[in-house]
C-alpha positions in Angstrom: -9.8 -4.6 29.3 -6.9 -3.4 31.4 -6.4 0.5 31.5 -3.9 2.4 29.7 0.0 1.6 30.9 0.7 5.3 31.7 3.9 5.8 33.3 3.5 8.2 36.0 5.3 9.5 38.8 5.7 12.5 41.3 8.6 14.3 39.6 6.7 13.3 35.9 2.7 14.2 36.3 3.4 17.9 35.5 4.9 17.1 32.2 2.6 14.6 31.7 -0.4 16.7 32.5 1.5 19.2 29.7 1.3 16.3 27.3 -2.2 15.6 27.7 -3.0 19.2 27.5 -1.1 19.2 23.7 -2.5 15.8 22.7 -6.1 17.5 23.1 -5.6 20.3 21.6 -3.7 18.2 18.5 -6.2 15.6 18.4 -9.3 18.0 18.3 -7.5 20.0 15.4 -6.0 17.3 13.3 -8.5 14.7 13.9 -7.9 11.4 16.1 -6.6 8.8 13.4 -4.8 11.7 11.3 -2.5 13.0 14.5 1.1 11.3 15.3 3.0 11.1 17.8 5.2 13.8 16.3 2.7 16.7 16.3 2.3 16.0 19.9 6.0 16.5 20.5 6.2 19.0 18.4 3.2 20.5 20.2 4.9 20.0 23.4 8.4 21.1 22.7 10.3 17.9 22.9 11.9 14.7 20.8 9.2 11.9 19.8 11.1 9.2 21.5 10.3 11.2 24.7 7.3 10.7 25.1 7.6 6.8 25.2 8.4 7.3 29.1 5.0 8.5 29.6 3.3 6.1 27.4 3.9 3.3 25.4 1.1 4.3 22.1 -1.2 7.2 21.2 -4.1 5.5 22.4 -2.9 5.7 26.2 -3.0 9.3 25.0 -6.5 9.3 24.2 -7.5 7.3 27.2 -5.6 10.1 29.0 -7.4 12.5 27.1 -11.0 11.3 27.4 -10.4 10.2 30.8 -9.4 13.3 32.8 -12.7 15.6 32.3 -15.5 12.5 32.4 -14.2 11.2 35.6 -14.1 14.6 37.3 -17.8 15.2 35.2 -18.7 12.2 36.9 -17.7 12.7 40.3 -19.2 16.2 41.0 -22.5 14.1 39.4 -22.5 11.6 42.4 -22.0 14.3 44.5 -25.5 16.0 43.3 -27.8 13.1 42.7 -26.6 12.0 46.1 -27.2 15.2 47.8 -30.9 15.8 49.3 -31.8 18.3 46.9 -35.0 18.3 45.1 -34.7 16.8 41.6 -35.2 20.5 40.1 -32.2 21.5 42.3 -30.1 18.5 41.2 -30.9 19.1 37.8 -30.2 22.7 37.3 -26.5 21.5 39.3 -25.9 19.0 36.8 -26.6 21.3 33.6 -24.0 24.1 35.0 -21.9 21.1 35.8 -21.8 20.0 32.4 -21.5 23.5 30.7 -18.3 24.2 33.2 -16.9 21.0 32.0 -17.0 22.5 28.8 -15.5 26.0 29.4 -12.5 24.2 31.1 -12.2 20.6 28.7 -13.0 22.0 25.5 -10.4 20.3 23.4 -10.8 17.1 25.2 -14.7 17.0 25.6 -14.5 17.7 21.8 -12.4 14.4 21.3 -15.1 12.3 23.5 -18.0 13.9 21.4 -15.9 13.0 18.1 -16.6 9.5 19.0 -13.2 8.3 17.0 -12.4 6.8 20.6 -15.0 3.9 19.7 -12.9 1.5 18.2 -9.6 2.0 19.6 -7.8 -0.7 22.0 -9.3 1.1 24.8 -12.9 2.2 23.6 -14.8 0.1 26.0 -13.2 1.6 29.0 -14.0 5.0 27.8 -17.8 4.0 27.2 -17.8 2.9 30.1 -17.1 6.2 32.4 -19.5 7.7 29.8 -22.0 5.2 30.9 -22.0 6.0 34.0 -22.5 10.0 33.5 -25.2 9.1 31.6 -26.8 6.6 34.1 -26.5 9.7 36.9 -28.5 12.2 35.0 -31.1 9.5 34.0 -31.7 9.0 37.4 -32.3 12.9 38.2 -34.8 12.5 35.7 -36.3 9.5 37.0 -37.0 11.0 40.5 -38.4 14.0 39.3 -41.1 12.2 37.5 -41.6 9.6 40.8 -42.0 12.8 42.8 -44.4 14.8 40.6 -41.9 17.6 39.7 -41.3 16.8 36.1 -43.7 15.7 33.7 -45.3 12.0 33.7 -45.0 11.8 29.9 -41.5 12.2 29.8 -39.3 9.0 28.7 -36.1 9.5 31.0 -33.8 7.8 28.3 -35.3 10.3 25.6 -35.0 12.9 27.4 -31.1 12.5 28.9 -30.3 11.8 25.0 -32.0 15.4 24.6 -30.7 17.5 27.2 -27.1 15.8 25.9 -27.8 16.6 22.1 -28.7 20.5 22.8 -25.6 21.0 25.0 -23.0 18.8 23.3 -23.8 20.4 20.1 -22.4 23.5 21.6 -18.9 21.8 20.6 -20.0 22.5 16.9 -20.8 25.9 17.3 -18.8 27.5 19.7 -15.6 30.2 19.9 -14.6 32.6 22.1 -15.1 35.2 19.5 -18.8 34.8 19.5 -20.7 37.2 21.7 -21.7 34.7 24.0 -20.2 34.3 27.5 -20.9 30.6 29.1 -22.9 32.3 31.8 -25.4 33.6 29.2 -25.9 30.1 27.7 -26.2 27.9 30.8 -29.3 30.4 31.8 -30.6 30.4 28.3 -30.2 26.8 28.0 -31.0 25.9 31.5 -34.2 27.3 31.2 -34.9 25.7 28.3 -34.6 22.7 30.0 -36.1 23.1 33.0 -38.9 24.7 31.6 -39.3 21.2 28.9 -39.6 19.1 31.9 -41.6 21.2 34.9 -44.7 19.5 35.3 -47.1 22.2 35.1 -49.5 23.4 38.0 
């Protein structure tokens, strides 16, 4: 399936990014289905008709909202996986990458995790990017098991699901107003996961 036809030029790139930021905020607050292009235009401070200079339909914005953090997270994870670090260090870095991405793209990742995109026109494209991220994470777990750093009884697929379950659920409870900093959450969560996978001497 082709990617959405998003009309970006060097001159309009900054404005388009503002539209994507506004879309992420509106999608998070209202849900993708309930959100309208008029809502997004109002958030940006422009006329609804002006949005068509950048996109053809609402699905285009959904793809742009989710693509940006997923591609960045995946590229960072590729560097980690292809490094010469031990599996334990790779996993620790991968977990930090996940948390830091959440800190940077809270609204965008909320939209991704909500999976409202699944039945949209570009659901397959979005799923493909997510699948690559999952595959890379699982590769770290497999490598750790094979090298004897991680427990041999671990199922890589289930372990990856468990990790994503712990970290992605932050979308449901995290608030800037609570007493937990991202650094503290990262340390606590990372220790929890690493202690769970390490092979006992």
